[in-house]
C-alpha positions as CSV (number, residue, x, y, z in Angstrom):
1,M,-17.4,23.6,-20.1
2,K,-18.2,20.0,-19.0
3,N,-19.7,19.2,-22.3
4,V,-16.7,20.6,-24.1
5,L,-14.3,18.5,-22.0
6,S,-16.5,15.3,-22.0
7,F,-14.4,13.6,-24.7
8,L,-11.2,13.9,-22.7
9,A,-9.7,11.6,-20.1
10,T,-10.2,12.6,-16.5
11,R,-6.4,13.2,-16.1
12,Q,-6.5,15.6,-19.1
13,I,-9.3,17.6,-17.5
14,V,-7.3,17.8,-14.3
15,A,-4.3,19.1,-16.3
16,F,-6.6,21.7,-17.9
17,Y,-7.7,23.1,-14.6
18,G,-4.2,22.8,-13.2
19,I,-3.1,25.4,-15.8
20,F,-5.2,28.0,-14.1
21,D,-3.7,27.2,-10.7
22,I,-0.2,28.0,-11.8
23,P,-0.4,31.8,-11.7
24,S,-1.4,32.0,-8.1
25,M,1.4,29.5,-7.2
26,M,3.9,31.7,-9.1
27,F,2.7,34.8,-7.2
28,K,3.2,33.1,-3.9
29,A,6.7,31.9,-5.0
30,L,7.5,35.4,-6.1
31,C,6.5,36.8,-2.7
32,D,8.8,34.3,-1.1
33,F,11.6,35.2,-3.5
34,D,11.7,31.5,-4.4
35,F,13.0,31.8,-8.0
36,K,13.9,28.1,-8.3
37,R,10.2,27.4,-7.6
38,I,9.1,29.9,-10.2
39,G,11.3,28.2,-12.8
40,A,9.8,24.8,-11.9
41,L,6.3,26.2,-12.2
42,F,7.1,27.5,-15.7
43,V,8.2,24.0,-16.7
44,A,5.0,22.6,-15.1
45,L,2.9,25.1,-17.0
46,F,4.2,23.9,-20.4
47,Q,3.9,20.3,-19.3
48,L,0.3,20.8,-18.3
49,F,-0.5,22.2,-21.8
50,G,1.1,19.0,-23.2
51,A,-0.9,16.8,-20.8
52,F,-4.1,18.5,-21.7
53,I,-3.6,18.3,-25.5
54,L,-1.5,15.1,-25.9
55,D,-1.8,13.4,-22.5
56,T,2.0,13.6,-22.0
57,P,3.8,13.3,-18.7
58,I,4.1,15.9,-15.9
59,T,6.8,16.7,-13.4
60,P,5.2,16.8,-9.9
61,Y,4.8,20.5,-9.0
62,K,2.0,20.7,-6.4
63,D,2.2,21.0,-2.6
64,K,4.4,18.7,-0.4
65,I,2.8,16.4,1.9
66,D,2.4,17.5,5.6
67,M,3.9,14.5,7.5
68,E,3.1,16.2,10.8
69,K,-0.5,15.0,10.6
70,F,0.6,11.3,10.6
71,S,2.1,8.8,13.0
72,L,4.2,5.9,11.8
73,V,2.4,2.7,12.8
74,W,4.1,0.0,10.7
75,E,7.3,-0.4,8.6
76,D,9.7,-2.8,7.2
77,N,13.3,-1.6,6.5
78,F,14.3,-5.1,5.4
79,D,17.3,-5.1,7.8
80,N,16.3,-8.6,9.0
81,G,15.7,-10.3,5.7
82,F,12.4,-11.7,4.6
83,D,9.9,-11.2,7.5
84,T,7.6,-14.3,7.2
85,T,5.5,-12.8,10.0
86,H,4.2,-10.1,7.7
87,W,5.2,-11.1,4.1
88,Q,4.3,-14.1,2.0
89,G,4.1,-14.8,-1.7
90,H,1.5,-13.0,-3.9
91,Y,-0.1,-15.7,-6.0
92,V,2.7,-18.0,-4.7
93,Y,1.4,-20.4,-2.1
94,G,4.2,-21.1,0.3
95,A,7.9,-20.5,0.6
96,N,9.0,-23.1,-1.9
97,D,6.1,-22.7,-4.4
98,T,6.5,-21.5,-8.0
99,Q,3.7,-20.1,-10.1
100,L,3.5,-18.8,-13.6
101,R,2.4,-15.1,-13.8
102,D,2.1,-13.8,-17.3
103,T,5.6,-14.3,-18.8
104,A,7.6,-15.3,-15.7
105,W,7.7,-17.9,-13.0
106,W,7.4,-16.4,-9.5
107,N,9.6,-18.0,-6.9
108,R,11.0,-16.7,-3.6
109,D,14.5,-17.5,-4.7
110,Q,14.3,-14.2,-6.7
111,V,14.4,-12.3,-3.4
112,S,17.7,-11.3,-1.8
113,F,19.1,-8.5,0.3
114,T,21.9,-6.0,0.0
115,D,24.6,-5.5,2.6
116,D,23.0,-2.2,3.6
117,G,19.6,-3.8,4.2
118,C,17.6,-3.3,1.0
119,L,15.2,-5.9,-0.5
120,K,16.0,-7.0,-4.0
121,I,13.5,-8.7,-6.3
122,T,15.4,-9.8,-9.4
123,V,14.1,-10.6,-12.8
124,E,16.4,-13.0,-14.8
125,Y,16.4,-15.8,-17.3
126,K,17.4,-19.2,-15.8
127,E,18.3,-22.3,-17.7
128,E,17.7,-24.5,-14.6
129,G,15.1,-22.8,-12.6
130,P,12.5,-24.6,-10.4
131,K,10.3,-25.0,-13.4
132,G,13.1,-25.4,-15.9
133,A,14.3,-22.8,-18.4
134,G,12.5,-19.5,-18.4
135,Y,12.2,-16.0,-16.8
136,Y,11.8,-15.7,-13.1
137,S,10.5,-13.0,-10.8
138,Y,8.5,-12.6,-7.6
139,G,5.6,-10.8,-5.9
140,M,5.0,-10.5,-2.1
141,E,2.0,-9.4,0.0
142,T,0.8,-8.8,3.6
143,N,-2.7,-10.2,3.1
144,P,-3.8,-11.3,6.6
145,N,-6.7,-13.4,5.3
146,K,-4.5,-16.0,3.7
147,Q,-1.7,-17.9,5.5
148,Y,0.8,-20.1,3.5
149,D,3.6,-20.0,6.1
150,E,3.5,-21.0,9.8
151,G,3.6,-17.9,12.1
152,Y,2.3,-15.5,9.4
153,V,-0.1,-12.8,10.5
154,G,0.2,-10.2,7.6
155,Y,-0.8,-6.6,7.8
156,E,-3.6,-4.4,6.6
157,Q,-4.8,-0.9,7.4
158,L,-7.8,1.4,6.9
159,Y,-6.8,4.9,5.8
160,G,-3.5,6.8,6.3
161,Y,-0.4,7.3,4.2
162,F,1.5,4.4,2.6
163,E,5.0,4.9,1.1
164,I,7.8,2.9,-0.6
165,R,11.4,4.0,-1.3
166,C,12.9,2.1,-4.1
167,I,15.0,2.0,-7.3
168,L,13.3,0.5,-10.3
169,P,14.6,-2.4,-12.5
170,K,16.0,-1.4,-15.9
171,G,14.9,-2.7,-19.3
172,A,11.8,-3.6,-21.4
173,G,9.2,-6.0,-20.3
174,I,9.3,-5.3,-16.6
175,N,6.5,-3.8,-14.5
176,P,7.6,-3.0,-10.9
177,A,4.7,-2.2,-8.7
178,F,3.7,-1.1,-5.2
179,W,0.0,-1.5,-4.6
180,L,-2.8,-1.8,-2.0
181,L,-5.6,-4.4,-2.4
182,S,-8.5,-6.0,-0.5
183,D,-10.0,-9.4,-1.0
184,G,-13.3,-7.6,-1.8
185,M,-11.9,-7.0,-5.3
186,F,-12.3,-10.7,-6.1
187,G,-16.1,-10.6,-5.6
188,D,-18.6,-10.1,-8.4
189,T,-18.9,-6.4,-7.5
190,T,-17.4,-4.1,-5.0
191,D,-20.0,-1.3,-5.0
192,G,-17.7,0.8,-7.0
193,G,-14.6,0.7,-4.8
194,V,-16.3,1.0,-1.4
195,T,-16.1,-2.6,-0.3
196,G,-12.9,-3.4,-2.2
197,A,-10.4,-1.8,-4.5
198,E,-6.9,-2.0,-6.0
199,V,-4.8,1.1,-5.5
200,D,-1.7,1.1,-7.7
201,V,0.7,3.6,-5.9
202,L,3.5,2.8,-8.3
203,E,3.8,0.9,-11.6
204,T,5.4,1.5,-14.9
205,K,4.9,0.9,-18.6
206,T,6.9,-2.1,-19.9
207,D,8.4,-0.1,-22.7
208,Y,12.0,1.1,-22.0
209,D,13.1,3.8,-24.4
210,P,15.5,6.4,-23.0
211,D,14.7,8.6,-26.0
212,S,10.9,8.6,-25.3
213,I,9.2,11.5,-23.6
214,E,7.6,9.0,-21.2
215,F,11.0,7.6,-20.1
216,G,11.4,7.8,-16.3
217,T,7.7,8.1,-15.6
218,V,5.4,6.1,-13.3
219,I,1.7,5.5,-13.2
220,H,-1.0,5.7,-10.5
221,T,-4.2,3.7,-11.1
222,I,-7.4,2.9,-9.3
223,H,-9.3,-0.4,-10.1
224,V,-12.8,-1.2,-8.8
225,D,-15.8,-3.6,-9.3
226,S,-13.9,-6.9,-9.4
227,Y,-11.7,-8.3,-12.2
228,D,-14.6,-9.6,-14.1
229,E,-17.0,-7.9,-16.6
230,A,-17.9,-5.1,-14.2
231,H,-14.2,-4.1,-13.8
232,K,-13.5,-0.4,-14.1
233,W,-10.3,1.6,-13.7
234,E,-9.0,5.2,-13.8
235,N,-5.4,6.0,-14.7
236,Q,-4.1,9.2,-13.1
237,G,-1.6,10.0,-15.8
238,L,2.2,9.7,-16.2
239,Y,4.5,11.5,-13.7
240,Y,8.3,11.9,-13.8
241,A,10.4,10.6,-11.0
242,D,14.1,11.6,-10.4
243,D,16.2,9.2,-12.5
244,P,14.2,6.3,-11.0
245,Y,16.3,3.5,-12.6
246,N,19.4,4.7,-10.8
247,K,18.2,6.7,-7.8
248,F,16.0,6.0,-4.8
249,N,12.6,7.8,-5.1
250,T,9.6,7.6,-2.8
251,Y,6.1,6.8,-4.0
252,G,3.1,7.2,-1.7
253,V,-0.6,7.5,-1.4
254,E,-2.7,9.3,1.2
255,W,-6.0,7.6,1.6
256,N,-9.0,8.9,3.7
257,E,-12.7,8.5,3.5
258,N,-13.0,11.2,0.8
259,E,-10.2,10.6,-1.7
260,Y,-6.8,9.2,-2.7
261,I,-3.9,11.6,-3.0
262,F,-0.7,10.4,-4.7
263,Y,2.8,11.6,-4.2
264,I,6.3,11.2,-5.7
265,N,9.1,12.3,-3.4
266,G,6.6,13.9,-1.1
267,V,5.1,16.1,-3.8
268,E,1.5,15.7,-4.8
269,T,0.9,14.3,-8.3
270,A,-2.8,13.5,-8.4
271,R,-6.0,13.0,-6.4
272,T,-9.2,11.2,-7.1
273,S,-12.3,9.6,-5.5
274,F,-12.9,7.3,-8.5
275,G,-15.3,4.5,-7.9
276,G,-16.2,5.7,-4.4
277,V,-13.3,5.6,-2.0
278,C,-12.6,2.2,-0.4
279,Q,-14.0,1.9,3.2
280,V,-12.3,-1.4,4.2
281,P,-8.7,-2.2,5.1
282,L,-6.2,-2.8,2.4
283,Y,-3.0,-4.9,2.5
284,L,0.3,-4.2,0.7
285,I,1.9,-5.8,-2.4
286,I,5.3,-5.4,-3.9
287,S,5.7,-7.2,-7.2
288,V,7.7,-7.2,-10.4
289,G,5.6,-8.3,-13.3
290,V,7.0,-9.5,-16.6
291,D,5.5,-9.5,-20.1
292,E,6.6,-10.6,-23.6
293,K,8.8,-7.5,-24.1
294,I,11.3,-9.0,-21.7
295,Q,12.8,-10.8,-24.7
296,G,14.3,-7.5,-25.8
297,N,15.7,-6.6,-22.4
298,E,19.5,-6.1,-22.5
299,Y,19.9,-5.4,-18.8
300,L,19.0,-8.8,-17.2
301,P,19.3,-9.7,-14.5
302,A,17.5,-6.5,-13.3
303,S,16.4,-5.8,-9.8
304,M,13.8,-3.7,-8.0
305,I,15.7,-2.5,-4.9
306,V,13.5,-1.5,-1.9
307,D,14.8,0.5,1.0
308,Y,11.6,0.5,3.0
309,V,7.9,0.4,3.1
310,R,6.1,2.5,5.7
311,C,2.5,2.9,6.8
312,Y,1.2,6.0,8.7
313,Q,-2.1,6.7,10.4
314,Y,-3.7,10.1,10.9
315,K,-3.0,11.5,14.4
């Protein structure tokens, strides 16, 4: 069987084996008289066939996360604005610095807060921005190893569960992301992912086509072995969220010494140990990338709205 499946992506192989898990899940739902669950599993079954054959998206259908095994150890609800004790610019070196990232200038002026205490990172075109006319956005991190603002300490954590609750920005050319990173990824090698990795809990494609089968999906990805020639990555596939451009959804990853397990709205989507699971602490990044497709975006200004970020440890 392994030889037969060797030409497929890992995520397609996972979808193939997932097909055989559905009957037992249906039987359990039938015993519980959970007919709504049975209907959802029928949908998942057809989607798994599509994912196996065509690598198409899947609606999360697996088990819900057991939060009883975790304790909340760190969070930011953004009720008090931009917390310079724990957050600073990602690739932006100080509160007033501006740096070009791909197709947009990143500057902290793109950060604001709603009346009910949500963070907003806004992508927009400015005629008179800090670097003149152009597109502007922002990324922010908790890297404790670099300090650009006085009083900054950052935050990093080894293992646990990491979650963001947010609404995604609309339109083409925008890549909102929540990810975990270690400085070990910037070395020549990271021994796979053991001494450094990038874990993309949430990101999206920069296409924006409401008629596409991929519309409303997000991606989970693992990157290892630096960003140079040795760089390797594994994409876990495309998964549907619940109207993510208009509604809050949660996106999370459970990380232990054996594997990464991804979740959307508390429902498992994928799990992997690709590259050898990272064994060093990772810090948090929230960013809104921009590429050349932004020129066709009719929704600007567009904002990623974040309700909270939370980090849990195993009890």
